[in-house]
One Martini backbone bead per residue (centre of mass of N, CA, C, O) as a GRO file, in nm:
protein
  486
    1UNK     BB    1   3.202  -3.693  -1.114
    2UNK     BB    2   3.266  -3.514  -0.834
    3UNK     BB    3   3.308  -3.684  -0.517
    4UNK     BB    4   3.200  -3.750  -0.170
    5UNK     BB    5   3.260  -3.942   0.144
    6UNK     BB    6   3.154  -4.161   0.417
    7UNK     BB    7   3.277  -4.407   0.644
    8UNK     BB    8   2.998  -4.572   0.823
    9UNK     BB    9   2.873  -4.790   1.018
   10UNK     BB   10   2.591  -4.860   1.172
   11UNK     BB   11   2.720  -4.971   1.440
   12UNK     BB   12   2.873  -4.675   1.489
   13UNK     BB   13   2.644  -4.542   1.593
   14UNK     BB   14   2.476  -4.364   1.801
   15UNK     BB   15   2.317  -4.485   2.109
   16UNK     BB   16   2.090  -4.644   2.362
   17UNK     BB   17   2.125  -4.970   2.227
   18UNK     BB   18   2.451  -5.077   2.186
   19UNK     BB   19   2.384  -4.986   1.884
   20UNK     BB   20   2.351  -4.909   1.585
   21UNK     BB   21   2.071  -4.765   1.400
   22UNK     BB   22   1.762  -4.663   1.228
   23UNK     BB   23   1.741  -4.408   1.382
   24UNK     BB   24   1.790  -4.091   1.475
   25UNK     BB   25   2.109  -4.103   1.431
   26UNK     BB   26   2.090  -4.170   1.127
   27UNK     BB   27   1.947  -3.905   1.042
   28UNK     BB   28   2.163  -3.719   1.162
   29UNK     BB   29   2.387  -3.819   0.970
   30UNK     BB   30   2.264  -3.729   0.713
   31UNK     BB   31   2.267  -3.429   0.789
   32UNK     BB   32   2.569  -3.414   0.816
   33UNK     BB   33   2.633  -3.484   0.525
   34UNK     BB   34   2.475  -3.251   0.398
   35UNK     BB   35   2.632  -3.017   0.552
   36UNK     BB   36   2.913  -3.146   0.426
   37UNK     BB   37   2.866  -3.220   0.116
   38UNK     BB   38   2.789  -3.514   0.094
   39UNK     BB   39   2.703  -3.799  -0.120
   40UNK     BB   40   2.827  -4.036   0.057
   41UNK     BB   41   2.733  -4.347   0.224
   42UNK     BB   42   2.942  -4.581   0.364
   43UNK     BB   43   2.894  -4.925   0.432
   44UNK     BB   44   2.845  -5.219   0.573
   45UNK     BB   45   2.720  -5.501   0.596
   46UNK     BB   46   2.365  -5.595   0.690
   47UNK     BB   47   2.395  -5.866   0.801
   48UNK     BB   48   2.339  -6.161   0.982
   49UNK     BB   49   2.530  -6.220   1.235
   50UNK     BB   50   2.765  -6.423   1.383
   51UNK     BB   51   3.026  -6.550   1.468
   52UNK     BB   52   3.229  -6.262   1.559
   53UNK     BB   53   3.046  -6.026   1.409
   54UNK     BB   54   3.079  -6.046   1.109
   55UNK     BB   55   2.965  -5.904   0.805
   56UNK     BB   56   3.126  -6.162   0.646
   57UNK     BB   57   2.946  -6.356   0.852
   58UNK     BB   58   2.641  -6.496   0.756
   59UNK     BB   59   2.321  -6.654   0.761
   60UNK     BB   60   2.281  -6.459   0.503
   61UNK     BB   61   2.283  -6.306   0.180
   62UNK     BB   62   2.003  -6.123   0.253
   63UNK     BB   63   1.962  -6.069   0.540
   64UNK     BB   64   1.910  -5.875   0.820
   65UNK     BB   65   2.010  -5.712   1.108
   66UNK     BB   66   1.835  -5.697   1.403
   67UNK     BB   67   2.015  -5.486   1.559
   68UNK     BB   68   1.922  -5.236   1.360
   69UNK     BB   69   1.669  -5.226   1.499
   70UNK     BB   70   1.467  -4.975   1.627
   71UNK     BB   71   1.306  -4.944   1.929
   72UNK     BB   72   1.161  -4.670   1.897
   73UNK     BB   73   1.022  -4.748   1.627
   74UNK     BB   74   0.864  -4.979   1.749
   75UNK     BB   75   0.700  -4.810   1.945
   76UNK     BB   76   0.579  -4.610   1.734
   77UNK     BB   77   0.443  -4.870   1.578
   78UNK     BB   78   0.328  -5.073   1.814
   79UNK     BB   79   0.528  -5.336   1.886
   80UNK     BB   80   0.594  -5.194   2.161
   81UNK     BB   81   0.655  -5.103   2.474
   82UNK     BB   82   0.799  -4.868   2.670
   83UNK     BB   83   0.911  -5.084   2.880
   84UNK     BB   84   1.089  -5.231   2.646
   85UNK     BB   85   1.302  -5.030   2.642
   86UNK     BB   86   1.627  -5.016   2.593
   87UNK     BB   87   1.917  -4.927   2.808
   88UNK     BB   88   2.242  -4.796   2.710
   89UNK     BB   89   2.540  -4.707   2.737
   90UNK     BB   90   2.754  -4.498   2.553
   91UNK     BB   91   3.103  -4.623   2.535
   92UNK     BB   92   3.213  -4.683   2.226
   93UNK     BB   93   3.081  -4.976   2.230
   94UNK     BB   94   2.996  -5.297   2.140
   95UNK     BB   95   2.757  -5.526   2.300
   96UNK     BB   96   2.713  -5.841   2.189
   97UNK     BB   97   2.634  -6.009   2.434
   98UNK     BB   98   2.376  -5.851   2.507
   99UNK     BB   99   2.235  -5.859   2.235
  100UNK     BB  100   2.209  -6.174   2.220
  101UNK     BB  101   2.027  -6.193   2.485
  102UNK     BB  102   1.801  -5.944   2.413
  103UNK     BB  103   1.731  -5.836   2.118
  104UNK     BB  104   1.599  -6.075   1.980
  105UNK     BB  105   1.359  -6.096   2.174
  106UNK     BB  106   1.243  -5.818   2.104
  107UNK     BB  107   1.195  -5.855   1.791
  108UNK     BB  108   1.011  -6.102   1.824
  109UNK     BB  109   0.799  -5.968   1.986
  110UNK     BB  110   0.731  -5.751   1.774
  111UNK     BB  111   0.649  -5.958   1.548
  112UNK     BB  112   0.369  -6.042   1.675
  113UNK     BB  113   0.241  -5.746   1.574
  114UNK     BB  114   0.246  -5.813   1.294
  115UNK     BB  115   0.057  -5.784   1.001
  116UNK     BB  116   0.020  -6.074   0.806
  117UNK     BB  117  -0.237  -5.945   0.624
  118UNK     BB  118  -0.095  -5.728   0.498
  119UNK     BB  119   0.010  -5.584   0.213
  120UNK     BB  120   0.299  -5.534   0.292
  121UNK     BB  121   0.377  -5.817   0.381
  122UNK     BB  122   0.284  -5.980   0.136
  123UNK     BB  123   0.477  -5.836  -0.063
  124UNK     BB  124   0.738  -5.903   0.076
  125UNK     BB  125   0.713  -6.212   0.075
  126UNK     BB  126   0.689  -6.242  -0.232
  127UNK     BB  127   0.953  -6.085  -0.326
  128UNK     BB  128   1.138  -6.276  -0.103
  129UNK     BB  129   1.100  -6.596  -0.131
  130UNK     BB  130   1.392  -6.687  -0.243
  131UNK     BB  131   1.500  -6.638   0.087
  132UNK     BB  132   1.298  -6.624   0.331
  133UNK     BB  133   1.226  -6.926   0.378
  134UNK     BB  134   1.514  -7.029   0.437
  135UNK     BB  135   1.589  -6.837   0.669
  136UNK     BB  136   1.348  -6.894   0.870
  137UNK     BB  137   1.411  -7.190   0.900
  138UNK     BB  138   1.697  -7.179   0.993
  139UNK     BB  139   1.645  -7.005   1.255
  140UNK     BB  140   1.450  -7.201   1.387
  141UNK     BB  141   1.630  -7.439   1.404
  142UNK     BB  142   1.879  -7.310   1.537
  143UNK     BB  143   1.735  -7.243   1.798
  144UNK     BB  144   1.653  -7.541   1.873
  145UNK     BB  145   1.994  -7.588   1.874
  146UNK     BB  146   2.139  -7.350   2.030
  147UNK     BB  147   2.303  -7.224   1.785
  148UNK     BB  148   2.439  -7.414   1.626
  149UNK     BB  149   2.638  -7.514   1.406
  150UNK     BB  150   2.581  -7.674   1.110
  151UNK     BB  151   2.813  -7.897   1.152
  152UNK     BB  152   2.650  -7.993   1.439
  153UNK     BB  153   2.427  -8.127   1.305
  154UNK     BB  154   2.224  -8.350   1.242
  155UNK     BB  155   2.219  -8.520   0.949
  156UNK     BB  156   1.903  -8.519   0.894
  157UNK     BB  157   1.910  -8.201   0.900
  158UNK     BB  158   2.159  -8.112   0.737
  159UNK     BB  159   2.045  -8.348   0.516
  160UNK     BB  160   1.757  -8.303   0.391
  161UNK     BB  161   1.473  -8.425   0.299
  162UNK     BB  162   1.154  -8.373   0.203
  163UNK     BB  163   1.025  -8.478   0.463
  164UNK     BB  164   1.194  -8.318   0.664
  165UNK     BB  165   1.125  -8.036   0.560
  166UNK     BB  166   0.820  -8.055   0.604
  167UNK     BB  167   0.839  -8.110   0.908
  168UNK     BB  168   0.982  -7.842   0.983
  169UNK     BB  169   0.768  -7.645   0.868
  170UNK     BB  170   0.544  -7.748   1.059
  171UNK     BB  171   0.685  -7.706   1.334
  172UNK     BB  172   0.803  -7.388   1.252
  173UNK     BB  173   0.590  -7.195   1.129
  174UNK     BB  174   0.553  -6.968   1.343
  175UNK     BB  175   0.855  -6.883   1.363
  176UNK     BB  176   0.890  -6.812   1.071
  177UNK     BB  177   0.694  -6.571   1.071
  178UNK     BB  178   0.864  -6.407   1.273
  179UNK     BB  179   1.120  -6.383   1.099
  180UNK     BB  180   0.978  -6.242   0.864
  181UNK     BB  181   0.886  -5.996   1.037
  182UNK     BB  182   1.165  -5.892   1.101
  183UNK     BB  183   1.246  -5.836   0.804
  184UNK     BB  184   1.022  -5.637   0.749
  185UNK     BB  185   1.115  -5.428   0.958
  186UNK     BB  186   1.390  -5.383   0.864
  187UNK     BB  187   1.323  -5.287   0.564
  188UNK     BB  188   1.146  -5.058   0.646
  189UNK     BB  189   1.354  -4.893   0.804
  190UNK     BB  190   1.565  -4.875   0.579
  191UNK     BB  191   1.397  -4.751   0.344
  192UNK     BB  192   1.338  -4.486   0.502
  193UNK     BB  193   1.628  -4.400   0.529
  194UNK     BB  194   1.710  -4.401   0.233
  195UNK     BB  195   1.500  -4.201   0.138
  196UNK     BB  196   1.604  -3.966   0.304
  197UNK     BB  197   1.886  -3.955   0.186
  198UNK     BB  198   1.804  -3.909  -0.111
  199UNK     BB  199   1.653  -3.638  -0.047
  200UNK     BB  200   1.957  -3.526   0.046
  201UNK     BB  201   2.170  -3.633  -0.170
  202UNK     BB  202   2.220  -3.929  -0.051
  203UNK     BB  203   2.418  -4.206  -0.108
  204UNK     BB  204   2.442  -4.565  -0.096
  205UNK     BB  205   2.719  -4.761   0.000
  206UNK     BB  206   2.753  -5.089  -0.031
  207UNK     BB  207   2.815  -5.438   0.083
  208UNK     BB  208   2.938  -5.743  -0.081
  209UNK     BB  209   3.018  -6.046  -0.019
  210UNK     BB  210   3.140  -6.303  -0.200
  211UNK     BB  211   3.088  -6.472   0.048
  212UNK     BB  212   2.968  -6.725   0.254
  213UNK     BB  213   2.879  -6.896   0.512
  214UNK     BB  214   2.904  -7.207   0.662
  215UNK     BB  215   2.671  -7.070   0.858
  216UNK     BB  216   2.405  -7.115   0.637
  217UNK     BB  217   2.131  -7.140   0.442
  218UNK     BB  218   2.286  -7.201   0.182
  219UNK     BB  219   2.450  -7.444   0.290
  220UNK     BB  220   2.204  -7.612   0.364
  221UNK     BB  221   1.990  -7.570   0.091
  222UNK     BB  222   2.252  -7.495  -0.130
  223UNK     BB  223   2.519  -7.688  -0.162
  224UNK     BB  224   2.540  -7.692  -0.484
  225UNK     BB  225   2.701  -7.407  -0.493
  226UNK     BB  226   2.932  -7.587  -0.373
  227UNK     BB  227   3.225  -7.731  -0.261
  228UNK     BB  228   3.197  -8.070  -0.172
  229UNK     BB  229   3.166  -8.341   0.004
  230UNK     BB  230   3.017  -8.648   0.069
  231UNK     BB  231   2.876  -8.487   0.338
  232UNK     BB  232   2.820  -8.173   0.262
  233UNK     BB  233   3.086  -8.033   0.309
  234UNK     BB  234   3.335  -7.837   0.288
  235UNK     BB  235   3.628  -7.881   0.088
  236UNK     BB  236   3.672  -7.567   0.076
  237UNK     BB  237   3.858  -7.272   0.168
  238UNK     BB  238   3.886  -6.952   0.189
  239UNK     BB  239   4.162  -6.715   0.100
  240UNK     BB  240   4.508  -6.624   0.178
  241UNK     BB  241   4.817  -6.602   0.119
  242UNK     BB  242   5.112  -6.551   0.217
  243UNK     BB  243   5.265  -6.264   0.374
  244UNK     BB  244   5.408  -6.002   0.542
  245UNK     BB  245   5.145  -5.989   0.734
  246UNK     BB  246   5.076  -6.319   0.677
  247UNK     BB  247   5.255  -6.606   0.717
  248UNK     BB  248   4.973  -6.798   0.725
  249UNK     BB  249   4.772  -6.643   0.622
  250UNK     BB  250   4.419  -6.650   0.525
  251UNK     BB  251   4.147  -6.806   0.703
  252UNK     BB  252   3.804  -6.775   0.649
  253UNK     BB  253   3.579  -7.022   0.618
  254UNK     BB  254   3.468  -7.026   0.329
  255UNK     BB  255   3.292  -7.140   0.092
  256UNK     BB  256   3.321  -7.243  -0.235
  257UNK     BB  257   3.239  -7.220  -0.561
  258UNK     BB  258   3.057  -7.390  -0.817
  259UNK     BB  259   3.110  -7.258  -1.122
  260UNK     BB  260   3.000  -7.478  -1.308
  261UNK     BB  261   2.715  -7.469  -1.192
  262UNK     BB  262   2.657  -7.166  -1.240
  263UNK     BB  263   2.683  -7.168  -1.546
  264UNK     BB  264   2.444  -7.362  -1.625
  265UNK     BB  265   2.230  -7.119  -1.494
  266UNK     BB  266   2.347  -6.828  -1.537
  267UNK     BB  267   2.378  -6.724  -1.238
  268UNK     BB  268   2.107  -6.707  -1.076
  269UNK     BB  269   2.184  -6.659  -0.780
  270UNK     BB  270   2.356  -6.401  -0.831
  271UNK     BB  271   2.137  -6.234  -0.964
  272UNK     BB  272   1.951  -6.230  -0.722
  273UNK     BB  273   2.147  -6.101  -0.529
  274UNK     BB  274   2.211  -5.839  -0.699
  275UNK     BB  275   1.923  -5.741  -0.728
  276UNK     BB  276   1.866  -5.700  -0.431
  277UNK     BB  277   2.115  -5.520  -0.350
  278UNK     BB  278   2.050  -5.287  -0.567
  279UNK     BB  279   1.789  -5.206  -0.393
  280UNK     BB  280   1.924  -5.138  -0.115
  281UNK     BB  281   2.127  -4.984  -0.292
  282UNK     BB  282   2.300  -4.760  -0.502
  283UNK     BB  283   2.583  -4.887  -0.435
  284UNK     BB  284   2.825  -5.159  -0.505
  285UNK     BB  285   3.051  -5.333  -0.309
  286UNK     BB  286   3.282  -5.574  -0.406
  287UNK     BB  287   3.425  -5.818  -0.247
  288UNK     BB  288   3.683  -5.967  -0.379
  289UNK     BB  289   3.701  -5.944  -0.706
  290UNK     BB  290   3.936  -6.147  -0.784
  291UNK     BB  291   3.752  -6.412  -0.748
  292UNK     BB  292   3.642  -6.401  -1.052
  293UNK     BB  293   3.920  -6.495  -1.174
  294UNK     BB  294   4.071  -6.584  -0.900
  295UNK     BB  295   4.122  -6.832  -0.627
  296UNK     BB  296   4.186  -6.903  -0.292
  297UNK     BB  297   4.243  -7.242  -0.160
  298UNK     BB  298   4.174  -7.484   0.105
  299UNK     BB  299   4.161  -7.732   0.287
  300UNK     BB  300   3.925  -7.783   0.540
  301UNK     BB  301   4.154  -7.918   0.739
  302UNK     BB  302   4.297  -7.674   0.771
  303UNK     BB  303   4.476  -7.435   0.992
  304UNK     BB  304   4.574  -7.283   0.731
  305UNK     BB  305   4.707  -7.091   0.427
  306UNK     BB  306   4.972  -7.220   0.304
  307UNK     BB  307   4.830  -7.487   0.148
  308UNK     BB  308   4.735  -7.377  -0.149
  309UNK     BB  309   4.522  -7.275  -0.429
  310UNK     BB  310   4.459  -7.183  -0.758
  311UNK     BB  311   4.147  -7.084  -0.908
  312UNK     BB  312   3.915  -7.064  -1.144
  313UNK     BB  313   3.701  -6.834  -1.247
  314UNK     BB  314   3.432  -6.677  -1.438
  315UNK     BB  315   3.479  -6.398  -1.524
  316UNK     BB  316   3.328  -6.272  -1.803
  317UNK     BB  317   3.069  -6.432  -1.770
  318UNK     BB  318   2.971  -6.286  -1.520
  319UNK     BB  319   2.965  -5.997  -1.619
  320UNK     BB  320   2.772  -6.043  -1.851
  321UNK     BB  321   2.531  -6.147  -1.679
  322UNK     BB  322   2.501  -5.900  -1.503
  323UNK     BB  323   2.449  -5.685  -1.728
  324UNK     BB  324   2.215  -5.829  -1.870
  325UNK     BB  325   2.019  -5.848  -1.603
  326UNK     BB  326   2.150  -5.557  -1.468
  327UNK     BB  327   2.111  -5.282  -1.589
  328UNK     BB  328   2.291  -5.018  -1.429
  329UNK     BB  329   2.468  -5.122  -1.237
  330UNK     BB  330   2.651  -5.011  -0.942
  331UNK     BB  331   3.011  -5.069  -0.914
  332UNK     BB  332   3.258  -5.158  -0.676
  333UNK     BB  333   3.594  -5.280  -0.691
  334UNK     BB  334   3.767  -5.490  -0.481
  335UNK     BB  335   4.128  -5.468  -0.579
  336UNK     BB  336   4.289  -5.585  -0.351
  337UNK     BB  337   4.607  -5.704  -0.329
  338UNK     BB  338   4.697  -5.975  -0.531
  339UNK     BB  339   4.745  -5.842  -0.841
  340UNK     BB  340   4.687  -5.921  -1.167
  341UNK     BB  341   4.660  -5.885  -1.501
  342UNK     BB  342   4.390  -6.041  -1.519
  343UNK     BB  343   4.244  -5.863  -1.313
  344UNK     BB  344   4.282  -5.599  -1.468
  345UNK     BB  345   4.132  -5.694  -1.722
  346UNK     BB  346   3.863  -5.739  -1.585
  347UNK     BB  347   3.818  -5.455  -1.481
  348UNK     BB  348   3.829  -5.323  -1.759
  349UNK     BB  349   3.591  -5.482  -1.881
  350UNK     BB  350   3.373  -5.393  -1.668
  351UNK     BB  351   3.403  -5.074  -1.577
  352UNK     BB  352   3.486  -5.069  -1.293
  353UNK     BB  353   3.576  -4.925  -1.020
  354UNK     BB  354   3.849  -4.898  -0.830
  355UNK     BB  355   4.083  -4.916  -0.560
  356UNK     BB  356   4.242  -4.679  -0.327
  357UNK     BB  357   4.516  -4.686  -0.082
  358UNK     BB  358   4.728  -4.472   0.074
  359UNK     BB  359   4.888  -4.652   0.269
  360UNK     BB  360   5.014  -4.831   0.047
  361UNK     BB  361   5.181  -4.609  -0.084
  362UNK     BB  362   5.373  -4.549   0.167
  363UNK     BB  363   5.466  -4.875   0.144
  364UNK     BB  364   5.542  -4.891  -0.200
  365UNK     BB  365   5.268  -4.847  -0.376
  366UNK     BB  366   5.234  -4.641  -0.635
  367UNK     BB  367   4.932  -4.685  -0.732
  368UNK     BB  368   4.837  -4.543  -0.436
  369UNK     BB  369   4.924  -4.274  -0.542
  370UNK     BB  370   4.785  -3.984  -0.657
  371UNK     BB  371   4.968  -3.956  -0.924
  372UNK     BB  372   4.832  -4.259  -1.023
  373UNK     BB  373   4.557  -4.181  -1.069
  374UNK     BB  374   4.246  -4.229  -1.188
  375UNK     BB  375   3.937  -4.124  -1.251
  376UNK     BB  376   3.829  -4.438  -1.238
  377UNK     BB  377   3.797  -4.405  -0.896
  378UNK     BB  378   3.830  -4.512  -0.547
  379UNK     BB  379   3.934  -4.331  -0.256
  380UNK     BB  380   4.147  -4.397   0.037
  381UNK     BB  381   4.306  -4.398   0.330
  382UNK     BB  382   4.113  -4.633   0.442
  383UNK     BB  383   3.981  -4.916   0.587
  384UNK     BB  384   3.836  -5.148   0.798
  385UNK     BB  385   4.129  -5.311   0.785
  386UNK     BB  386   4.271  -5.061   0.881
  387UNK     BB  387   4.429  -4.840   1.014
  388UNK     BB  388   4.421  -4.556   1.122
  389UNK     BB  389   4.585  -4.283   1.032
  390UNK     BB  390   4.694  -4.222   1.314
  391UNK     BB  391   4.796  -4.502   1.375
  392UNK     BB  392   4.989  -4.528   1.134
  393UNK     BB  393   5.174  -4.282   1.226
  394UNK     BB  394   5.267  -4.452   1.499
  395UNK     BB  395   5.355  -4.758   1.358
  396UNK     BB  396   5.532  -4.681   1.148
  397UNK     BB  397   5.797  -4.676   0.983
  398UNK     BB  398   6.030  -4.447   0.912
  399UNK     BB  399   6.024  -4.469   0.605
  400UNK     BB  400   5.717  -4.429   0.559
  401UNK     BB  401   5.684  -4.161   0.716
  402UNK     BB  402   5.895  -3.996   0.565
  403UNK     BB  403   5.763  -4.028   0.286
  404UNK     BB  404   5.494  -3.897   0.357
  405UNK     BB  405   5.603  -3.614   0.432
  406UNK     BB  406   5.738  -3.566   0.158
  407UNK     BB  407   5.494  -3.603  -0.024
  408UNK     BB  408   5.314  -3.377   0.148
  409UNK     BB  409   5.481  -3.147   0.270
  410UNK     BB  410   5.554  -3.226   0.579
  411UNK     BB  411   5.691  -3.193   0.927
  412UNK     BB  412   5.437  -3.312   1.087
  413UNK     BB  413   5.214  -3.542   1.239
  414UNK     BB  414   4.965  -3.371   1.329
  415UNK     BB  415   4.870  -3.312   1.004
  416UNK     BB  416   4.865  -3.574   0.835
  417UNK     BB  417   4.570  -3.660   0.812
  418UNK     BB  418   4.461  -3.399   0.666
  419UNK     BB  419   4.670  -3.421   0.432
  420UNK     BB  420   4.566  -3.685   0.319
  421UNK     BB  421   4.284  -3.590   0.254
  422UNK     BB  422   4.364  -3.364   0.068
  423UNK     BB  423   4.509  -3.534  -0.149
  424UNK     BB  424   4.247  -3.676  -0.238
  425UNK     BB  425   4.076  -3.427  -0.311
  426UNK     BB  426   4.287  -3.331  -0.538
  427UNK     BB  427   4.245  -3.550  -0.704
  428UNK     BB  428   4.123  -3.715  -1.003
  429UNK     BB  429   3.927  -3.866  -0.862
  430UNK     BB  430   3.586  -3.903  -0.849
  431UNK     BB  431   3.618  -4.065  -0.561
  432UNK     BB  432   3.588  -3.994  -0.206
  433UNK     BB  433   3.664  -4.193   0.091
  434UNK     BB  434   3.618  -4.128   0.444
  435UNK     BB  435   3.675  -4.221   0.740
  436UNK     BB  436   3.554  -4.100   1.027
  437UNK     BB  437   3.812  -4.141   1.203
  438UNK     BB  438   3.987  -3.939   1.021
  439UNK     BB  439   3.825  -3.678   1.065
  440UNK     BB  440   3.883  -3.728   1.398
  441UNK     BB  441   4.170  -3.836   1.461
  442UNK     BB  442   4.179  -4.141   1.535
  443UNK     BB  443   4.293  -4.423   1.683
  444UNK     BB  444   4.317  -4.751   1.783
  445UNK     BB  445   4.029  -4.735   1.929
  446UNK     BB  446   3.892  -4.707   1.609
  447UNK     BB  447   3.934  -4.975   1.505
  448UNK     BB  448   3.745  -5.215   1.334
  449UNK     BB  449   3.973  -5.422   1.193
  450UNK     BB  450   4.159  -5.736   1.236
  451UNK     BB  451   4.283  -5.948   1.051
  452UNK     BB  452   4.259  -6.279   1.191
  453UNK     BB  453   4.097  -6.164   1.435
  454UNK     BB  454   3.820  -6.298   1.612
  455UNK     BB  455   3.840  -6.068   1.836
  456UNK     BB  456   3.734  -5.729   1.898
  457UNK     BB  457   3.558  -5.659   1.660
  458UNK     BB  458   3.314  -5.427   1.550
  459UNK     BB  459   3.292  -5.199   1.818
  460UNK     BB  460   3.310  -4.928   1.722
  461UNK     BB  461   3.194  -4.590   1.830
  462UNK     BB  462   3.034  -4.319   1.846
  463UNK     BB  463   3.017  -4.039   2.027
  464UNK     BB  464   2.882  -3.809   2.182
  465UNK     BB  465   2.965  -3.498   2.007
  466UNK     BB  466   3.146  -3.544   1.748
  467UNK     BB  467   2.928  -3.414   1.551
  468UNK     BB  468   3.000  -3.113   1.446
  469UNK     BB  469   2.966  -2.809   1.301
  470UNK     BB  470   3.271  -2.769   1.255
  471UNK     BB  471   3.325  -3.025   1.097
  472UNK     BB  472   3.117  -2.979   0.870
  473UNK     BB  473   3.258  -2.727   0.765
  474UNK     BB  474   3.536  -2.848   0.700
  475UNK     BB  475   3.430  -3.047   0.492
  476UNK     BB  476   3.280  -2.849   0.309
  477UNK     BB  477   3.520  -2.668   0.238
  478UNK     BB  478   3.690  -2.890   0.098
  479UNK     BB  479   3.481  -2.979  -0.105
  480UNK     BB  480   3.454  -2.705  -0.251
  481UNK     BB  481   3.755  -2.648  -0.320
  482UNK     BB  482   3.757  -2.949  -0.495
  483UNK     BB  483   3.491  -2.996  -0.651
  484UNK     BB  484   3.271  -3.216  -0.477
  485UNK     BB  485   3.017  -3.077  -0.547
  486UNK     BB  486   2.682  -3.106  -0.698
   0.00000   0.00000   0.00000
């Protein structure tokens, strides 16, 4: 099946509320996708973000980000008063500082009006108890400690015994119920949006980070899942070794899994995670797929990722467990980076489509050029970690840019972005995903993330009026021309 879609995070939608939400503008974007004849909407992880606002560093592997809860829908549901509606000018950036100060208080206030005795809430609580209790307790305790990172908690709370846990649950019972209600509202709004998208023949490609945050409820209450030291802290941190782009490597700061422990119970935590996430999305992109074959980690005391080691991952055992327990799950494997033959073998064994990024092809990696693509792949001009295609054309060295023009048979840089998109649409790959910024030919101001830079990322948003009927027609025409309509 030949198809195409657009990559746009929820946070990047326009709205009057400081960040994209599940409200009117999200439904409008679904309509835009439909009129553009796009089948997929790819988003970034929906998790509850922590320090740095990265959707790949969340307080829970399961919970949703309260920032995405739409205030107008809260008002229409009777959870808040009209006077409570926040209004912020959409200036094309997300103001995380203001959201941190005000939005959480608003959604917790709304949560007080959720009927905790309703069948809907009771069903939600029961179906999600395997993560919801831990998350709600974690957030209640974290609030009481002024949102300090888990590593800075008093040891009696950071490593609680049964009596301490029971005491905390008694002390924070009311607040736990509020945090559960927040998640109930989050997933109610999300499920309604997803249902609308599916009815419009738009499927959601979601994103699941392979790792969890060191400041998370999983690290707190299930640290047996990870490799820890004698004090229950992460012994190793995940990352990437040095390369031409990062001479000190990338130190992600995520704890790494104790795969021996996971094997002993047949990957039960991972199965629960993937079962939940496969219900949230139609298709799941697994970030850093190579980590299932082998992964790079450094001592947790390290300041960079220079002196690390490669460790063996669960490989085929994990793939087998996943397919056995969740038959029919649809997965895209993010197989970018330093890929070995063993990783390629695992990808082939899994039968998951891998990813191709055109920018890497112009920089010398032939496997990322359209003439090398296989049918069973998902191809991109760039991802959330790349420069926009317009920015790439302005900052690339002369050799790469000259090669790109020669490869695409174009003479000027002005048409380069659209020619790149066209090359992907023409390719044999079953699925093409184009970042919204590239359809709009936006530059550096619209880059979503610069890896290893802790501040200023995840802030770009669409401005009002960018999604025009003319653009929808242009996308639809190209989609029809290259037989990517369903």
